[in-house]
MDTraj code that builds the backbone (N, CA, C; nanometers):
import mdtraj as md
import numpy as np

residues = "MET SER PRO PRO ARG PRO THR VAL ASP THR ALA LEU THR HIS ARG MET THR GLU SER PRO LEU LEU PHE VAL ASP VAL ASP GLY VAL LEU ASN PRO PHE PRO GLU LEU PRO ASP GLY TYR GLU GLU HIS HIS LEU PHE PRO LYS ASP ASP GLU PRO VAL ARG LEU SER PRO THR HIS GLY PRO TRP LEU ALA GLU LEU ALA ALA VAL PHE GLN LEU VAL TRP ALA THR GLY TRP GLY ASP GLU ALA ASN ARG LEU LEU CYS PRO PHE PHE GLY LEU ARG SER LEU GLU ALA ILE GLU LEU PRO PRO VAL PRO PHE GLU PRO GLN GLU LYS VAL PRO VAL ILE ALA SER PHE ALA GLY ASP ARG ALA VAL ALA TRP LEU ASP ASP VAL VAL THR PRO GLU ALA LEU ASP TRP ALA ALA SER ARG THR ALA PRO THR LEU LEU VAL HIS VAL ASP SER ARG VAL GLY LEU GLN ARG ALA ASN ILE ASP ARG LEU LEU SER TRP ALA ALA GLY LEU".split()
xyz = np.array([
    [5.1027, -2.6507, -4.9771],
    [4.9850, -2.5528, -5.0047],
    [4.8903, -2.5733, -4.8681],
    [4.8428, -2.4566, -4.8306],
    [4.7612, -2.4315, -4.7173],
    [4.6374, -2.4576, -4.7606],
    [4.5506, -2.4872, -4.6449],
    [4.3978, -2.5043, -4.6700],
    [4.3459, -2.3860, -4.6951],
    [4.2198, -2.4060, -4.7685],
    [4.1505, -2.2758, -4.7905],
    [4.0854, -2.2005, -4.6772],
    [4.1060, -2.0719, -4.6687],
    [4.0660, -2.0117, -4.5476],
    [3.8923, -1.9964, -4.5802],
    [3.8367, -2.0166, -4.4358],
    [3.7077, -2.0099, -4.4330],
    [3.6468, -1.8505, -4.4670],
    [3.5360, -1.8648, -4.5514],
    [3.4878, -1.7398, -4.6026],
    [3.4001, -1.6899, -4.4856],
    [3.3860, -1.5523, -4.4564],
    [3.3410, -1.4675, -4.3561],
    [3.1907, -1.3949, -4.4210],
    [3.0975, -1.4515, -4.3729],
    [2.9717, -1.3540, -4.4291],
    [3.0020, -1.1936, -4.3475],
    [3.0393, -1.1134, -4.4179],
    [3.0591, -0.9636, -4.3786],
    [2.9393, -0.9141, -4.3263],
    [2.8432, -0.9397, -4.4007],
    [2.6862, -0.8906, -4.3696],
    [2.6436, -0.9463, -4.2367],
    [2.6739, -1.0557, -4.2112],
    [2.6093, -1.1534, -4.0893],
    [2.6959, -1.1041, -3.9871],
    [2.8478, -1.0875, -3.9989],
    [2.9388, -1.0402, -3.8955],
    [2.8893, -0.9085, -3.8193],
    [2.8683, -0.8131, -3.9435],
    [2.8438, -0.6874, -3.9051],
    [2.6961, -0.6974, -3.8104],
    [2.5893, -0.7434, -3.8791],
    [2.4729, -0.7557, -3.8071],
    [2.4931, -0.8129, -3.6493],
    [2.5973, -0.9159, -3.6461],
    [2.6143, -0.9635, -3.4929],
    [2.6869, -0.8794, -3.4150],
    [2.7494, -0.7871, -3.4739],
    [2.8439, -0.6921, -3.3782],
    [2.7607, -0.5387, -3.3625],
    [2.6491, -0.5437, -3.4277],
    [2.5646, -0.4060, -3.4112],
    [2.4893, -0.4135, -3.2806],
    [2.4660, -0.3055, -3.2120],
    [2.3646, -0.3117, -3.1116],
    [2.2413, -0.3183, -3.1560],
    [2.1341, -0.3985, -3.0944],
    [2.0290, -0.4045, -3.1399],
    [1.9467, -0.2785, -3.1260],
    [1.8317, -0.2462, -3.2080],
    [1.7682, -0.1408, -3.2131],
    [1.6674, -0.1296, -3.1114],
    [1.6229, -0.0311, -3.0221],
    [1.5206, 0.0122, -2.9415],
    [1.4382, 0.1011, -2.9846],
    [1.3064, 0.0649, -3.0317],
    [1.2277, 0.1590, -3.0720],
    [1.1465, 0.1973, -2.9355],
    [1.1363, 0.3471, -2.9246],
    [1.0704, 0.3973, -2.8087],
    [0.9609, 0.5000, -2.8351],
    [0.8495, 0.4762, -2.7825],
    [0.7124, 0.5483, -2.7960],
    [0.7112, 0.6535, -2.6942],
    [0.6471, 0.7425, -2.7019],
    [0.6486, 0.8441, -2.5951],
    [0.5090, 0.8523, -2.5203],
    [0.4149, 0.8703, -2.5896],
    [0.2961, 0.8761, -2.5098],
    [0.2411, 0.7341, -2.4687],
    [0.1978, 0.7295, -2.3265],
    [0.1734, 0.5748, -2.2747],
    [0.2674, 0.5347, -2.2248],
    [0.3952, 0.5539, -2.2780],
    [0.5413, 0.4934, -2.2337],
    [0.6208, 0.5684, -2.1194],
    [0.6407, 0.6731, -2.1847],
    [0.7298, 0.7909, -2.1077],
    [0.6290, 0.8861, -2.0675],
    [0.5002, 0.9279, -2.1466],
    [0.3949, 1.0114, -2.0783],
    [0.2894, 0.9293, -2.0494],
    [0.2754, 0.8902, -1.9468],
    [0.1353, 0.7940, -1.9037],
    [0.0139, 0.8891, -1.9028],
    [-0.1072, 0.8156, -1.9167],
    [-0.2135, 0.8720, -1.9144],
    [-0.3243, 0.7797, -1.8844],
    [-0.4314, 0.8290, -1.8211],
    [-0.5013, 0.9637, -1.8352],
    [-0.4486, 1.0191, -1.6766],
    [-0.3976, 0.9714, -1.6012],
    [-0.3786, 1.0274, -1.4501],
    [-0.2258, 1.0456, -1.4599],
    [-0.1963, 1.0878, -1.3287],
    [-0.0481, 1.1377, -1.2960],
    [-0.0180, 1.0297, -1.1886],
    [0.0747, 0.9192, -1.2341],
    [0.1158, 0.8274, -1.1345],
    [0.2214, 0.8754, -1.0427],
    [0.2366, 0.8288, -0.9554],
    [0.3728, 0.8611, -0.8401],
    [0.4832, 0.8530, -0.9039],
    [0.5757, 0.9670, -0.8724],
    [0.6968, 0.9642, -0.9425],
    [0.7156, 1.0644, -1.0706],
    [0.5806, 1.0975, -1.1195],
    [0.5822, 1.1721, -1.2446],
    [0.5696, 1.3231, -1.2020],
    [0.6073, 1.4201, -1.2887],
    [0.5844, 1.5472, -1.3049],
    [0.4929, 1.5930, -1.4085],
    [0.4304, 1.6827, -1.3936],
    [0.3596, 1.7518, -1.5122],
    [0.4271, 1.8618, -1.5592],
    [0.4357, 1.8681, -1.6830],
    [0.5051, 1.9585, -1.7844],
    [0.4263, 2.0268, -1.8797],
    [0.4042, 2.1491, -1.9049],
    [0.3402, 2.1983, -2.0238],
    [0.4359, 2.2536, -2.1343],
    [0.4721, 2.1500, -2.2101],
    [0.5616, 2.1436, -2.3229],
    [0.5043, 2.2068, -2.4536],
    [0.3615, 2.1729, -2.4444],
    [0.2970, 2.2177, -2.5777],
    [0.2012, 2.3351, -2.5264],
    [0.2203, 2.4686, -2.5183],
    [0.1329, 2.5554, -2.5143],
    [-0.0193, 2.5760, -2.5486],
    [-0.0259, 2.5036, -2.6648],
    [-0.1631, 2.5020, -2.7271],
    [-0.2619, 2.3667, -2.6725],
    [-0.1817, 2.2956, -2.5885],
    [-0.2239, 2.1548, -2.5525],
    [-0.2740, 2.1796, -2.4208],
    [-0.3856, 2.1583, -2.3803],
    [-0.4362, 2.1741, -2.2460],
    [-0.3777, 2.0417, -2.1491],
    [-0.3758, 1.9460, -2.2242],
    [-0.2897, 1.8319, -2.1529],
    [-0.1554, 1.8362, -2.1340],
    [-0.1301, 1.8189, -1.9976],
    [0.0171, 1.8383, -1.9620],
    [0.0827, 1.7046, -1.9915],
    [0.2330, 1.7033, -2.0214],
    [0.2834, 1.5962, -2.0462],
    [0.3628, 1.5661, -1.9043],
    [0.3677, 1.4091, -1.8795],
    [0.3846, 1.3690, -1.7399],
    [0.5261, 1.2741, -1.7689],
    [0.6177, 1.3434, -1.6970],
    [0.7537, 1.2620, -1.7168],
    [0.8208, 1.2286, -1.5940],
    [0.8800, 1.1394, -1.5643],
    [0.9632, 1.0883, -1.4452],
    [1.1088, 1.1031, -1.4656],
    [1.1711, 1.1771, -1.3621],
    [1.3114, 1.1866, -1.3694],
    [1.3815, 1.0411, -1.3838],
    [1.3244, 0.9545, -1.3145],
    [1.3565, 0.8163, -1.3048],
    [1.3955, 0.7697, -1.4347],
    [1.3246, 0.7933, -1.5463],
    [1.3448, 0.7581, -1.6709],
    [1.4889, 0.7840, -1.7149],
    [1.5460, 0.9039, -1.7115],
    [1.6697, 0.9318, -1.7537],
    [1.7673, 0.8311, -1.7385],
    [1.8012, 0.7643, -1.6067],
    [1.8978, 0.6849, -1.5850],
    [1.8726, 0.5565, -1.6478],
    [1.7544, 0.5182, -1.6452],
    [1.7017, 0.3887, -1.7155],
    [1.7380, 0.4085, -1.8561],
    [1.6883, 0.4943, -1.9159],
    [1.7116, 0.5241, -2.0600],
    [1.8653, 0.5173, -2.0891],
    [1.9524, 0.5835, -1.9971],
    [2.0814, 0.5700, -2.0349],
    [2.1410, 0.4270, -2.0294],
    [2.1016, 0.3441, -1.9307],
    [2.1089, 0.1985, -1.9260],
    [2.0855, 0.1517, -2.0608],
    [1.9646, 0.1787, -2.1061],
    [1.9392, 0.1095, -2.2041],
    [2.0326, 0.1462, -2.3530],
    [2.0645, 0.2730, -2.3388],
    [2.1359, 0.3347, -2.4515],
    [2.2841, 0.2684, -2.4553],
    [2.3296, 0.2135, -2.3566],
    [2.4354, 0.1396, -2.3401],
    [2.4723, 0.0109, -2.4246],
    [2.3330, -0.0340, -2.4353],
    [2.3208, -0.1818, -2.4930],
    [2.2448, -0.1522, -2.6441],
    [2.1511, -0.0860, -2.6362],
    [2.0743, -0.0697, -2.7616],
    [2.0910, 0.0561, -2.8308],
    [2.0629, 0.0593, -2.9516],
    [2.0635, 0.1968, -3.0130],
    [1.9126, 0.2320, -3.0308],
    [1.8938, 0.3428, -2.9334],
    [1.7742, 0.4089, -2.9180],
    [1.7065, 0.4962, -3.0217],
    [1.5673, 0.4603, -3.0763],
    [1.5249, 0.5288, -3.1613],
    [1.3652, 0.5695, -3.1380],
    [1.3550, 0.7078, -3.1474],
    [1.2054, 0.7434, -3.1311],
    [1.1089, 0.6799, -3.2350],
    [1.0089, 0.6285, -3.1779],
    [0.9012, 0.5671, -3.2707],
    [0.7689, 0.6397, -3.2125],
    [0.7594, 0.7562, -3.2553],
    [0.6425, 0.8288, -3.1649],
    [0.5823, 0.9558, -3.2791],
    [0.4637, 0.9853, -3.2412],
    [0.4297, 1.0884, -3.3277],
    [0.4955, 1.2406, -3.2878],
    [0.5696, 1.2313, -3.1980],
    [0.6404, 1.3471, -3.1639],
    [0.7618, 1.3814, -3.2518],
    [0.7940, 1.2677, -3.2969],
    [0.9010, 1.2762, -3.4248],
    [1.0344, 1.3391, -3.3583],
    [1.0931, 1.4326, -3.4089],
    [1.1885, 1.5046, -3.3628],
    [1.1786, 1.5920, -3.2713],
    [1.0718, 1.6099, -3.2371],
    [1.0410, 1.6984, -3.0950],
    [1.0862, 1.6403, -2.9642],
    [1.0914, 1.5034, -2.9800],
    [1.1204, 1.4289, -2.8751],
    [1.2578, 1.4576, -2.8483],
    [1.3556, 1.4950, -2.9470],
    [1.4801, 1.5226, -2.9018],
    [1.4707, 1.6659, -2.8608],
    [1.4140, 1.7613, -2.9070],
    [1.4270, 1.8789, -2.8451],
    [1.3694, 1.8874, -2.7073],
    [1.2677, 1.8069, -2.6726],
    [1.1805, 1.8389, -2.5535],
    [1.2192, 1.7343, -2.4307],
    [1.2493, 1.6310, -2.4923],
    [1.2665, 1.5157, -2.3832],
    [1.3971, 1.4851, -2.3604],
    [1.5022, 1.4819, -2.4682],
    [1.6274, 1.4479, -2.4455],
    [1.6973, 1.5170, -2.3266],
    [1.6815, 1.6605, -2.3328],
    [1.7466, 1.7439, -2.2364],
    [1.6887, 1.7138, -2.0708],
    [1.5752, 1.6642, -2.0865],
    [1.5054, 1.6468, -1.9627],
    [1.5492, 1.4976, -1.9008],
    [1.5732, 1.4249, -1.9966],
    [1.5948, 1.2955, -1.9482],
    [1.7930, 1.2978, -1.9515],
    [1.8270, 1.4000, -2.0110],
    [1.9893, 1.3849, -2.0229],
    [2.0373, 1.2984, -2.1062],
    [1.9737, 1.2786, -2.2418],
    [1.9948, 1.1798, -2.3450],
    [2.0742, 1.2957, -2.4630],
    [2.1663, 1.2228, -2.5138],
    [2.1918, 1.2675, -2.6663],
    [2.0699, 1.2655, -2.7602],
    [2.0756, 1.3535, -2.8639],
    [1.9693, 1.3457, -2.9257],
    [1.9514, 1.1705, -3.0123],
    [1.8534, 1.1389, -3.0463],
    [1.8383, 1.0069, -3.1101],
    [1.7789, 1.0235, -3.2666],
    [1.7834, 0.9210, -3.3160],
    [1.7195, 0.9310, -3.4532],
    [1.5607, 0.8990, -3.4165],
    [1.5071, 0.9639, -3.5060],
    [1.3593, 0.9432, -3.5072],
    [1.2922, 0.8873, -3.6270],
    [1.2087, 0.7920, -3.6346],
    [1.1672, 0.7778, -3.7512],
    [1.0585, 0.8267, -3.8055],
    [1.0326, 0.8721, -3.9293],
    [0.9008, 0.9366, -3.9558],
    [0.7983, 0.8757, -3.9722],
    [0.6921, 0.8996, -3.8836],
    [0.5663, 0.8134, -3.8967],
    [0.4547, 0.9203, -3.9637],
    [0.3645, 0.8572, -3.9869],
    [0.2532, 0.9406, -4.0773],
    [0.2223, 1.0500, -3.9878],
    [0.1499, 1.1459, -4.0303],
    [0.1028, 1.2857, -3.9799],
    [0.0021, 1.2341, -3.8480],
    [0.0230, 1.3039, -3.7482],
    [-0.0732, 1.2707, -3.6308],
    [-0.2129, 1.3529, -3.6688],
    [-0.3122, 1.2807, -3.6145],
    [-0.3250, 1.1449, -3.5638],
    [-0.3069, 1.0530, -3.6982],
    [-0.2671, 0.9247, -3.6354],
    [-0.2420, 0.8100, -3.7189],
    [-0.3133, 0.6834, -3.6463],
    [-0.3297, 0.5708, -3.7040],
    [-0.3659, 0.4457, -3.6325],
    [-0.2373, 0.3813, -3.5879],
    [-0.2569, 0.3261, -3.4684],
    [-0.1454, 0.2517, -3.4281],
    [-0.0626, 0.1581, -3.5280],
    [-0.1298, 0.0557, -3.5839],
    [-0.0932, -0.0226, -3.6696],
    [-0.0028, 0.0576, -3.7855],
    [-0.0302, 0.1882, -3.8330],
    [0.0681, 0.2402, -3.9346],
    [0.2014, 0.2451, -3.8827],
    [0.2368, 0.2414, -3.7525],
    [0.3995, 0.2375, -3.7403],
    [0.4687, 0.1082, -3.7698],
    [0.3971, -0.0027, -3.7868],
    [0.4656, -0.1057, -3.8223],
    [0.5462, -0.1077, -3.9555],
    [0.4744, -0.0811, -4.0646],
    [0.5742, -0.0664, -4.1947],
    [0.7060, 0.0075, -4.1723],
    [0.6716, 0.1204, -4.0952],
    [0.7736, 0.2320, -4.1092],
    [0.9022, 0.1719, -4.0039],
    [0.8377, 0.1097, -3.8963],
    [0.9350, 0.0369, -3.7919],
    [1.0005, -0.0730, -3.8925],
    [0.9178, -0.1493, -3.9575],
    [0.9836, -0.2802, -4.0307],
    [1.0836, -0.2333, -4.1311],
    [1.0685, -0.1199, -4.2156],
    [1.1531, -0.0628, -4.3285],
    [1.2931, -0.0235, -4.2302],
    [1.2870, 0.0506, -4.1439],
    [1.3979, 0.0944, -4.0620],
    [1.5032, -0.0189, -3.9829],
    [1.4168, -0.0921, -3.9299],
    [1.4870, -0.2356, -3.8732],
    [1.5579, -0.3434, -3.9773],
    [1.5040, -0.3237, -4.0991],
    [1.5731, -0.4263, -4.1664],
    [1.5925, -0.5571, -4.1095],
    [1.6984, -0.6137, -4.0995],
    [1.7220, -0.7524, -4.0553],
    [1.7907, -0.7383, -3.9127],
    [1.8115, -0.6444, -3.8546],
    [1.8781, -0.6279, -3.7317],
    [1.7799, -0.6662, -3.6184],
    [1.8455, -0.7056, -3.5084],
    [1.7857, -0.7572, -3.3749],
    [1.6936, -0.6185, -3.3443],
    [1.5599, -0.6378, -3.2880],
    [1.5038, -0.5257, -3.2453],
    [1.4236, -0.5384, -3.1173],
    [1.3964, -0.4675, -3.0481],
    [1.3091, -0.4461, -2.9458],
    [1.2109, -0.3203, -2.9563],
    [1.1074, -0.3196, -2.8915],
    [0.9920, -0.2138, -2.9173],
    [0.9199, -0.1886, -2.8225],
    [0.9576, -0.0669, -2.7378],
    [0.8549, -0.0416, -2.6376],
    [0.7399, 0.0325, -2.6661],
    [0.6097, 0.0104, -2.6570],
    [0.4867, 0.0745, -2.6975],
    [0.3602, 0.0342, -2.5847],
    [0.2737, 0.1280, -2.5774],
    [0.1386, 0.1144, -2.4961],
    [0.0333, 0.0440, -2.6075],
    [0.0555, 0.0571, -2.7542],
    [-0.0373, -0.0100, -2.7921],
    [0.0614, -0.1069, -2.8943],
    [0.0184, -0.2569, -2.8582],
    [0.0735, -0.3413, -2.9488],
    [-0.0439, -0.4047, -3.0299],
    [-0.0281, -0.3712, -3.1701],
    [-0.1346, -0.4032, -3.2464],
    [-0.1214, -0.5664, -3.3060],
    [-0.2269, -0.6322, -3.3354],
    [-0.2176, -0.7667, -3.4079],
    [-0.1164, -0.7491, -3.5297],
    [-0.1213, -0.6374, -3.6120],
    [-0.0073, -0.6238, -3.6928],
    [0.1388, -0.6180, -3.6581],
    [0.1777, -0.5739, -3.5409],
    [0.2974, -0.5594, -3.4787],
    [0.3498, -0.6985, -3.4264],
    [0.2264, -0.7745, -3.3618],
    [0.2672, -0.9046, -3.3270],
    [0.3008, -0.9867, -3.4659],
    [0.2119, -0.9915, -3.5591],
    [0.2336, -1.0559, -3.6692],
    [0.3689, -1.0221, -3.7433],
    [0.4221, -0.9179, -3.7354],
    [0.5593, -0.8736, -3.8178],
    [0.6473, -0.9178, -3.7191],
    [0.6517, -0.9174, -3.5911],
    [0.7400, -0.9828, -3.4884],
    [0.7635, -1.1170, -3.4959],
    [0.6394, -1.1852, -3.5205],
    [0.6587, -1.3526, -3.5559],
    [0.7261, -1.3756, -3.6690],
    [0.7072, -1.2856, -3.7656],
    [0.7445, -1.3248, -3.9044],
    [0.8933, -1.3205, -3.9380],
    [0.9629, -1.2526, -3.8342],
    [1.1035, -1.1904, -3.8585],
    [1.1847, -1.3061, -3.8340],
    [1.2890, -1.3274, -3.9174],
    [1.4209, -1.4139, -3.8635],
    [1.4956, -1.3556, -3.7598],
    [1.5027, -1.2248, -3.7604],
    [1.6087, -1.1584, -3.6636],
    [1.5357, -1.1665, -3.5367],
    [1.6226, -1.1387, -3.4101],
    [1.5481, -1.1421, -3.2911],
    [1.4568, -1.0157, -3.2706],
    [1.3381, -1.0335, -3.2165],
    [1.2484, -0.9486, -3.1973],
    [1.1923, -0.9333, -3.0777],
    [1.1584, -0.8261, -2.9887],
    [1.0912, -0.8221, -2.8725],
    [1.0000, -0.7076, -2.8681],
    [0.8687, -0.7359, -2.8530],
    [0.7715, -0.6334, -2.8251],
    [0.7424, -0.6310, -2.6833],
    [0.7564, -0.5143, -2.6111],
    [0.7353, -0.4837, -2.4825],
    [0.6054, -0.3995, -2.4720],
    [0.4794, -0.4592, -2.4043],
    [0.3853, -0.3669, -2.3787],
    [0.3991, -0.2930, -2.2439],
    [0.3668, -0.1434, -2.2460],
    [0.3817, -0.0664, -2.1359],
    [0.2316, -0.0307, -2.1100],
    [0.2169, -0.0650, -1.9861],
    [0.0421, 0.0028, -1.9446],
    [0.0495, 0.1589, -1.9474],
    [-0.0174, 0.2168, -2.0342],
    [-0.0304, 0.3466, -2.0589],
    [-0.0777, 0.4449, -1.9081],
    [-0.1298, 0.3296, -1.8167],
    [-0.1587, 0.4072, -1.6943],
    [-0.0724, 0.4554, -1.5730],
    [0.0340, 0.3654, -1.5946],
    [0.1598, 0.3633, -1.5118],
    [0.2772, 0.4021, -1.5780],
    [0.2962, 0.4019, -1.7097],
    [0.4213, 0.3963, -1.7974],
    [0.5273, 0.3229, -1.7604],
    [0.6333, 0.3696, -1.8055],
    [0.7600, 0.2780, -1.8230],
    [0.7910, 0.2349, -1.6878],
    [0.8136, 0.1165, -1.6577],
    [0.8580, 0.0563, -1.5347],
    [0.9858, -0.0009, -1.5275],
    [1.0478, -0.0258, -1.3977],
    [1.1641, -0.0888, -1.4002],
    [1.1777, -0.2546, -1.4621],
    [1.0651, -0.3183, -1.4349],
    [1.0640, -0.4572, -1.4865],
    [1.0546, -0.4365, -1.6282],
    [1.0335, -0.3415, -1.7043],
    [1.0317, -0.3439, -1.8468],
    [1.1718, -0.3246, -1.8975],
    [1.2408, -0.2365, -1.8211],
    [1.3888, -0.2073, -1.8334],
    [1.4720, -0.3479, -1.8090],
    [1.4446, -0.4303, -1.7169],
    [1.4909, -0.5366, -1.6719],
    [1.5027, -0.6425, -1.7937],
    [1.3546, -0.6520, -1.8541],
    [1.3477, -0.7514, -1.9374],
    [1.3993, -0.7064, -2.0680],
    [1.4164, -0.5860, -2.0965],
    [1.4941, -0.5460, -2.2201],
    [1.6430, -0.5957, -2.2035],
    [1.6927, -0.5542, -2.0828],
    [1.8398, -0.5651, -2.0809],
    [1.8583, -0.7149, -2.0788],
    [1.7751, -0.7786, -2.0100],
    [1.8072, -0.9592, -2.0021],
    [1.7827, -1.0061, -2.1633],
    [1.7022, -0.9620, -2.2383],
    [1.6801, -0.9978, -2.3504],
    [1.8070, -0.9640, -2.4553],
    [1.8444, -0.8752, -2.4419],
    [1.9665, -0.8319, -2.5147],
    [2.0864, -0.9196, -2.4570],
    [2.0957, -0.9248, -2.3398],
    [2.2273, -1.0273, -2.2863],
    [2.2168, -1.1486, -2.3376],
    [2.0812, -1.1765, -2.3825],
    [2.0962, -1.3191, -2.4460],
    [2.1280, -1.3277, -2.6045],
    [2.1258, -1.2003, -2.6598],
    [2.1442, -1.2297, -2.7850],
    [2.2980, -1.2725, -2.8253],
])
top = md.Topology()
chain = top.add_chain()
for i, resn in enumerate(residues, 1):
    res = top.add_residue(resn, chain, resSeq=i)
    for name in ("N", "CA", "C"):
        top.add_atom(name, md.element.get_by_symbol(name[0]), res)
traj = md.Trajectory(xyz[None], top)
């Protein structure tokens, strides 16, 4: 008689083999404000809005690096417009976009939506506004969670990318 075979928690195995999620905000992260930092170009993507969108071509390859490790998800008031307007600029395929409350909304209103989408998966989140509610949510999770604050005056930097890649490599 052979010894009993160990049972495998298939849900746990599936979680361990899934890519971690990376929630990506746009305004303040990929679109810095209030000034135009070096390396960014201004684009008038919204004709009714006087404020241009500031984008850096450097972010395309960086986001592609992240997409090789993470499942990127838009976490922005732009919603699916981020796919239409930003993915072609950055050379990305369309990403899932979580449905946030109608704009304008308070930054802490992102937390329940992100929490619901994330479930029990490993999560990183790039945002220029990291609220106390987001910090509490991250601290309460059992799944690995990393919140990365981006300075809205300079936007996404290489150090942010390296931090995310290093964190994911340690999972």
